[in-house]
C-alpha positions, 0 to 999 in steps of 0.5 A: 532477539526475535521481534514479532509484529504487533497484532493488526486490529480488525479492519473496521477498527482502523483507518485504511492503510495503503499507497496512493499513486497521486502522492508520488507520481501525480498523473504520470504513474505507469503500470510497472510503477504501480506493480512495483509499489504493490509488490513492495507493500506485499513483501514489507508492509502487509504484515503491518496492516498496509493492504490497499493500493489506489491508482488515482486520477487519469488512469486510462 
């Protein structure tokens, strides 16, 4: 049996869905960690509406 993803409502009809560096890494996130999480989201979660990556506090 093939499972098809549910249609994603237009962006303005749903809350933002994404990953935030603060939730797992606090102030210690590295560029490699951000890129790895963004790649995972693209490959596994984008089809379900997860389309935002936020690099939070103290990124410099």
